[in-house]
N, C-alpha and C positions, 0 to 999 in steps of 0.2 A: 279319611274318616276312620276312626278306630271303632270296630264293631264290638258291641257288648250286648248282654241280654236286654238292655234298654235302648239299644241302637242297632237293631237287626237289619239285614238286607232282605227285603221282601220281593220275590219275583212273582209278578202277575202275568199269567199266560192265557191267551185266547187262541182261537183257531180260525183260519179262513180270513175274512176281511177284518182288518184292524178297526177297532172301535175306540172312541175317545174315553177310555176308562181310567187313564192314569190320574187325572185330577181328583176324581171321585174316590178312587181307592187310596190315593196318597193321603187325602183328608181323613178318611176313616182309619187308616193305619196310624196316623200321627195322633189320633185321639187316644190310642192305646200305647204307642211308643213315640213320644214327641220327636225323637231324633231318628226315626226310621228312614232307611234308604230304600225307596220304592222304585222298582224297575218294571216296565211293561214290555212284553215281547209277544210275538205271534208265531205260531207254527202252522204249517199247512195241514188241512184235514186230509185223511187218507181212508180209502175203503177198508184197509187192513188196520183198523184203528189201534189195536193193542201194540203189536210188535213195531210197526213202522212209526207210529206216534211215540212209542217208548224210546226208540233209538234217537229220534229227532229231539225229544225232550232231554235225553241223556247228554247229547252234545251241547245243548243249551245250558244245562245245569253245570257242566264242566267249565263252560266259558264264564258264566255269571257268578258261580259259587255262592248261591243264596243261603240264608239261614231258614227261610220259610217260603212256602210256595202256595199261591192261590190260583186255583183253576176256575176259568169262567166258561168252559165249554166241555161237553161230554167227551169229545175226542181227547182233550188234555187229561181229563180224569181217568179215562181208560189207559192212557199212556203211563200215567203215574202208577196205576195199579200194576201194569206190566213190569215196571221197574222194581216195584216192591217184590214181586214174585220171582223175577229172574236175576236181579242184581243187588238185592238187599237194601234198596233205597229206604232211608229211614228218617228223612227230614219231616218236620210237622207240615201237614198240608190241609187245605180246606177247599171246598167247592162252593162257588157262588153263581147262581143264575141271575144275570143282570135284570131279568124281569121282576125279581123280588125287591129291587130297589135298595134304598139305604138300610131298611130293616134287615133284609137278608145279608147285606154286606157286613153290618155290625155284628151279626150272629157269627159269620165266618171269621171275623177278626178275633172275637172272643175265643173261638175254638182254637185258632192258631196260638193265642196267648197262653192257653192252658194245656196244650198238647206237647209232651216232651218228645224228643227224638226217639224213634223206635226202629233201629236197623233190623232188617230181617236176615234170615239165613241166606247164604250165597255160596255158590261153588267157587273154590279157589281157582284163580287163573293158573295156567300151566307153570309160569315162572315162579309163582308163590307155592304151588302144590309140590314142586320139586323138594323144597325144604321140609315139608310135612312128611314126604315119603322117605327121606333119608334120616330123619330124626330117630334116635334110639336112646335108651337110658344112659348108655355109656358115651354116646356122641351126640349130646343134645344140640339142637340147632337154634341157639339163642344168640343174639347180638345186642350190643348196648354201649353204654358209656359210663365212665367215672368222671363226674363233674366235681371239681375242687373249688372251694370258696375261700377267699382271704378272710382274716379275722374280721368279725363284724356280725351282722345278722346271719343266723343259721337257718337252714331250711326247716320248715314245719311240716308236720304230717299232712295238713290240709293242702298246702301248696305243692308238696311232692305228689299227692294224689291227683291234683289238677293237671300237673305236668304229664303224669302217666296216662290220664284219661284223654289227653290231647292227641294220642296216637290212635287213628281209626282202627277199631277192632280190639283194642287192648283189654277191654272188659268182657270179651267173649271167650270162646274156646274153639278148638278145632276137632272135628270128628274125622277120624282116618277113613281112607277109601275102603270100600267093601267090593265084593264081586260085581255089584250092580250100581253102586253110587260112588261118585268121585269124592275126594276130600273136600270138606266144606268148613266154612266158618259159621258158627251159630251164636246167637246172643245168649246171655245168661240173665234172665229177668231179675231185677232187683239187686244185682251186684253193684256194690259201691267200690270206687277205686281205692278208698282208704283201707279196704280189707286186704289189699295186696301190697301195703306199705308198712314197713317197720323201722325201728331205730335201734342202733347199737352204739356203744362207746368203744373206741379202739385207738391205740397209740400209733399204730402203723398202718398206713394206707394200703400198701401192697398186700398185707395179710388180710385186710378187710375185703379187698377186691377179690383175692383168691377164694375166700370163703363164700362170698355172695355168688360169684359166677361159677363156682363148682357145684352149686345146688341146682340141678336141672329143673326146668319148668315142665310140668305135666300138661302137655298141650291139650289133652282131652278134658282138662279141668281149668287150667289157667295159662294164659299166653303173655302175661306181662307182670312185672314186679319191680318194686323200688325199695331202697334202703337208705336211711339217713345215717351218716357216720359222724359222730362228734368226738372230741378229745384228741384230735390230731395235733402234731407239733405246731407250735407258734399260734395256737388258738384257731387253727383252720378247721373246716368241716367239709364234708363231701356228700354228694347224692349219687348213688349207684342205681342205674336203670337197666333192666334187661327185658327184651321182647323177643318173641319167637320170630325167626327169620321169615316165616311165611307172611308176616304182616308187612314187611317192607325191607328195602335195601338201606344202605347207609344214608342216602339223601332223605328218605322218608323219616328215619329216626332223627337226623339232625334238624330238619325243618320243624318237626313236631316238638322236639324238646326246646327249641329256641323260640317257638311261637308265643311263649308266655314271658319272654324277657322284656325288660323295661322299654326298650326301643323297638319292639316288634312291629308296632304300627307303622313305622317308617322304613322298615328294612324288608326288601323282597325276599331275601334268603330265609327270613324267619316266618314266612307265611305257613299257616297250618295246612298240612296235606289233607286231601279228601279222597275218598274212593272214586275212581273214574266210573261215571254212569254211561258215558257214550261209547264204551267199548275201547279196548286198548289197541285194536288193530293189530298189525304185524310190524313192529318197529324195525325188524331186520330187513324189510323190503323198502324202507324209506329212501335208501340211497340208490335203489334200482337193482335190477336182476344181475347185471354183470359183476358188480362188487361182491354180491352174495355168492355167486358161483365161484369166483376167485377165492373167497374166504372158505367155502366148503372144501375146495381142493387143498387149501393149506391145512385145514382141520384133519382131513383124511390122511395127509402125508405126515402128520406129527408123530404118530406112533406112540408107544408106551413111554412113560416117564422113567428116568433112571432110578435105581435103588439108592436110597440115602439112609444114614443111621437113624433118623427120626421117624422113618416109615415103620409101619407094623400095626398089629391090632391095638386098639385103644381099650384098655381093660375096664376103665371106670370114668366117671365124670370129673374126677379131681384134676384141677388145672393150676398151672403157675402163670401169673401175669406179670411180666417184667415191664416196668414203666420207665420210659426214658424221655429226655427233652433234647431237641435239636434247635439251636438258635436259628430262627427263620431268616434273619438277615445274612448269616453265614451261609446257609443253604442257597439262598438266592444269589449271593455273590459268587459262590462256587459254580452254580449252574450257568450264570452269565459268562463267566470266564471260559467254561467248557462249550458254550453255545448250545446248551440243552435246557429243557424245562426243569423246574424245581422238583417235579414228580420223578422225572428221569434220574435226577441226582440222588434222591432218596432211595430209589430202587437200586441204583448202583452201590449206594452205601450198604444196603443189605447184602448184595452180591459179594462185596469185598469182605463184609463181616463173616459171611458164611465161609468164604475161602480161608479166613484167618482163624476162626474158632469152631467151625462146623464139624471138624473131625472126619472129613471125607475128602482127602486130597486126591485129585485126579478124577473124581466123579463129577457128573453134571448135576444140575439142580433145575427143575422146572417149576416156575412160579405161575400160578393162575391169578391173573389180575382182573378183577371185575371192572367192566368198562360200561359207562352209562350209554344207553341208546335212547335216552329221553329226547323227545322233540318238544317243540313249543307247546304242544297240546298236553304234554304229560310232565311238565317241569314241576308242578305242584301236586301231582297225583301220588296217592299212597300206593304201596306195593313194590314189587321188584321189577325194575325197568333197566336191566343190565344184560350185556353180553359178557364175554370173557375173552381174554387174550392170554394164551399159555406161552410163556417166554422161557426159552432155555437160556438161563443166565450164564454169562461168561464167568465161571468160578475158578478157572485155572490160574497159573502164575502169570501175572502181568501187573503193570503199574496202575494206580487208581485212575489216572487220566484216561488211559486206554480203555479201562473197564467202563467208565462213564460213557465214553463214545459208543462202545459196542452195545451197551444196554439200550441207549437211545435209538440206535439203528435197528436193533432187533424188535423193539416195541413199535417203532414207526413202520417197519416193513409189514408188520401184521395188521396194524390198524388201517393202514392205507390199502391193504389187500382185502378189506372187508371181513376180517376174522370176527370182530365183535358182533357184527350184524348176522353173520352166518351162525355163530354160536347161539344167538338169541332165537334165530329161526328154527334151529334144531330143537331147542327147548319147547317152543310153541308147537312144533309138529308132534313131539312126544305127547303133548297134552291131548291130541286127538285120539290116542289109543284108548282102548277100554281100561277102566281103572286098575285092574291087576297088572296089565302089561305096562301101563304108565309107571306104576310103582316100581316094577322090576327094572324098567329101562332107566329110571332116575337113579336107582341104586347102582347101576352098572356104569353110568357116565360120571357120577359125582363121587369119585373115590381116588385112592392113591395110585391106581393103575395109570392115570393120565396126568397127574401133577403131584408135586411133593409138598406144596403149601399154598395157601391163599394169602395174598398180600395186596394191599391197596393204599394209595395216597389220596386223601380227600381234601378238597378246598374247605375253608371255613373262614370265619370273621377275623380280620387282622386288627380290629379295634377292640377296645375294652368292652366286655359284655357284663351287664348288670341284671340281676334277677331279684326283684323285690328289694332293691337297694344293696344287695350283696354282690360283691365283685366275683364273677365266675372266672377265675384266673387260669384254669386248666380244664381240658376236656379230652380224656383218653378214649379212643375208639376200641371197643372190645369185639373181636371176631371169634367165630366158632371154628373148631377144627372140622375138617372133612373126614369122612370115614377112612381109616387106614393111614391117616397122616398125623404127624406129631407136632406140627407147627402151623400157626396162622399169625399174621401181624397186620396192624393198621397204623397209618400215620395221618395226622389231621392238623392243618394250620389253625392255630388258636392264638390270637394276639401276637406277641413277639416270638412265639414258639411254634415249632412243629412237634406235637406230642406223638409218642410212639408207645404202642402196647404190643408186646410179643407174647402170644398165648402158646402154651406148650402143655403136653401131658405132664403130670406131676413128676414122673420119673425122668423127665428131660428139663427140670427146672434150671439146672446149671447151664444148659445150652441157651435157654431163653434169656437168662441174665447176661451171659457173655455176649450174645448177639446185640441186645439193647445197649450194653456198655460200649461195645466196639463201634456201633453206628454213631454214637455220640462222640467217641474219640476221633473218628474220621472227620467229623465236621468241626469240632472245637479244639481238638488236641488234648482234651481231658474229658473224663466222664462227667456228664450232667444227668443226675438221676433224681427222680422224685424223692423228696425228703420224707421221713417218717412223720 
């Protein structure tokens, strides 16, 4: 079932002994929304009605993912109020006492039909707050994508605004931590997504991407923006979207942006993410204590990252974004021949490219690879749900086949030792510190002392993607630099391609272009670059 404003999912929640309310509430709901999907659930009453009922309701909301909630018991109503105060819960809700019968039920349905979502202020989770703490005017922490459309229908301001609004929190702002209060997301009443969308005409995609992503978001005012680009070569157009990293990781951004595609109703990867209401738990402990202890030992033994030419103070937010294309079939064939994954193969291509054009012969290079620690309960949750694997890439003289093997072994040794989970646990533990100490600790761990660049390879759709009948032929992932580093890069499977975007300081533009070109040469034997 495709859920729309005329076909919402209504969750009816009672407490204690289940009562036969579903037929009555379903009939009332379908008088307002003929295609409504009505689900009835029961939570256990508790003497500590607010917190305990709130947590139980949060877990239920994460499982059901409703659009509307009807409470039929005071315990449920108190739990919803707790979620509003503590976790920013904002779905439309109404309360109905079954004693009032059909009249009271119809009144509750009318209230649900006329109440818009109203998310409330919420404290940023530790993994999200890290990016709020390290954000500066010169090193803004926004991530995003450059979506390229084949000739045909072009994006409209209205549709671009709807895509931006699909990211939970995109229309709010972030208040920085103070001595007494942690960093928080707060709503901006009355803000329309269209206010954060504009349109330009440009002949060159790379220049348009550079201009858009070099303008930092002011997180205390705006955390998301989009730009439509028309006039590109061959009649193509593009939609550029950027979001503050505190709103989510690459999976959050990808799911949100794809949730409005033409086939979204049938594709699980295009499910719109929602804020977790049941609590995120401690993902780092899912695998057990032993792997985490092993991972902590590996983290402690890693030491400082080597010095490389691209490290150093980042003077301003101007960036170069080198866009490249790797044929997906060639990458997968090379990976199969080497007995490694496609992601390992792309990471090795970067290591080889750095050896060839990085200008640092004989020096090491440490890449910080974000690693998902999502479980089945957080696959569709908004926010950052990652650990990290810092890999000392083999960048010395060797043939490419040997480099591929060594990259795969280095990555596997760390992931199997529990390094991603340990890194996530460290981030969660830092969140328990008082706000000033948390901010200071975040700035100490997320910088060039410990890695030289952030790089990631993300899965994506291998079939054609259409958005309002327009063919979305490319999607380039755009990453932010970490403080003190001059490089970041992302790769994303998209249709027949693996797209690559290498981000660099403006004064390292030549290095970014050379790296993207060399990665393509290694896979194809010739440069495959985004056309103007």
